[in-house]
Every structure is written in C-alpha cells, then in structure tokens.
C-alpha positions in Angstrom: 7.5 -4.6 71.2 11.2 -3.9 71.4 10.9 -0.9 73.7 8.6 -2.8 76.2 9.3 -6.0 78.2 9.7 -9.1 76.4 7.2 -12.1 76.8 9.9 -13.8 79.1 10.5 -10.7 81.1 6.9 -10.1 81.6 6.4 -13.8 82.8 9.4 -13.5 85.2 7.8 -10.3 86.7 4.3 -11.9 87.0 5.9 -15.1 88.5 8.0 -13.2 91.0 5.0 -11.1 92.2 2.9 -14.1 92.4 5.5 -16.0 94.5 6.0 -13.0 96.7 2.4 -12.6 97.3 2.1 -16.3 98.2 5.3 -16.1 100.3 4.0 -12.9 102.1 3.2 -14.9 105.3 6.7 -16.5 105.5 8.9 -13.7 104.1 12.5 -14.8 103.4 14.7 -12.3 102.0 15.7 -12.8 98.3 14.2 -16.2 98.2 13.1 -15.9 94.5 16.8 -15.2 93.6 18.0 -18.2 95.4 15.5 -20.8 94.2 16.5 -23.9 92.3 16.4 -24.0 88.5 13.7 -26.7 88.5 11.3 -24.7 91.0 11.8 -21.5 89.2 11.0 -23.2 85.8 7.8 -24.6 87.3 6.9 -21.0 88.5 7.5 -19.5 85.2 5.7 -22.4 83.2 2.5 -21.8 85.5 2.5 -18.0 85.1 3.5 -18.5 81.4 0.4 -20.3 80.7 -1.9 -17.8 82.2 -0.3 -14.9 80.4 -2.1 -15.4 77.0 -5.5 -15.8 78.9 -5.0 -12.4 80.6 -3.8 -10.7 77.5 -6.6 -11.8 75.4 -9.3 -10.6 77.9 -7.7 -7.2 77.6 -7.3 -7.1 74.0 -10.8 -8.4 73.4 -12.1 -5.5 75.5 -10.0 -3.1 73.4 -11.2 -4.6 70.1 -14.8 -4.4 71.2 -14.5 -0.6 71.4 -13.3 -0.6 67.7 -15.9 -2.6 65.9 -15.7 -2.2 61.9 -18.5 -0.6 60.0 -19.5 -1.3 56.6 -19.9 1.7 54.3 -20.7 2.4 50.8 -19.5 1.5 48.2 -17.6 -1.5 49.7 -15.3 -0.1 52.5 -14.9 -1.3 56.0 -13.9 1.4 58.5 -13.4 1.6 62.2 -16.5 3.5 63.5 -15.2 4.8 66.7 -11.9 6.1 64.8 -14.0 7.8 62.0 -15.9 11.0 62.0 -19.6 10.5 62.2 -22.0 13.3 61.0 -25.2 13.8 62.7 -27.0 12.5 59.7 -25.4 9.1 60.3 -22.7 9.4 57.4 -19.1 9.2 57.9 -17.0 12.2 56.4 -13.6 13.7 56.7 -11.5 11.6 58.9 -12.3 8.0 58.1 -10.0 5.2 59.5 -9.9 2.1 57.6 -10.4 -1.1 59.4 -8.3 -2.6 61.1 -7.5 0.8 62.7 -4.1 1.4 64.7 -5.8 0.3 67.8 -6.9 -3.1 66.4 -3.4 -3.5 64.8 -1.7 -2.7 68.1 -4.0 -5.5 69.6 -2.8 -8.0 66.9 0.8 -7.2 67.6 0.4 -7.5 71.5 -1.5 -10.7 71.0 1.2 -12.1 68.7 4.1 -11.0 70.9 2.4 -12.4 74.1 1.4 -15.8 72.7 -2.3 -15.4 72.4 -3.9 -17.7 69.8 -6.8 -16.2 67.8 
C-alpha cells in the first residue's frame, strides 16, 4: 500500500473530518492543528478503532462478488472472473481462486488492521 495513504495517515484524515464535522457549529480556524497532544491522541484512538470495522464492511462486499466455484477435477476458481459458457462450463479465461480482487482485499485488510 506504499502509493496510498498509510493506516496512520488515513486515521488522521478521518479524525480530522469527524472533528471538523462535530465542530461545525463552533468553527475555530485551525483548531485541529492547535489541539493538545493528549486530545489529538484520543481522537486518533477513537477513529482508529472504527477503521477496521468500516474497511471490513467494504472488503466483505467486494469478496461477496468473487465467490469461489469448484470445478473438475479439483480446482477452485473465481466464478465472476472466469469465462462461463452458455452450457454452464468454464472455458478459456479461468481465474484461480483467490483472484486478484480477493488478494487485494486481503492486502487492504492486512494494511488497515482488519482481523479475519
């Protein structure tokens, strides 16, 4: 996940957005940037604990679209990523399971603290 936000960067952005939304009724310029270390740590801890829950909900939905299919003789493929003939058999492009999408979900889960 090197070209993307780190877990810590994402948590900070989420915490700041939540803080700004809460503080919308009492706007104070740059209050987040001037907050104390302890208060900021509390915001980050609260939001950090919700991140895996949100990520799991999203990756679960992605995984549900890529269910494994058992094919003969004893292979497991990703049904949606493989080519299904009208007669119900898979032919040509056959993607082994876990497919790239499921592997990406695994990577995202690992990077963002989701426990499976």
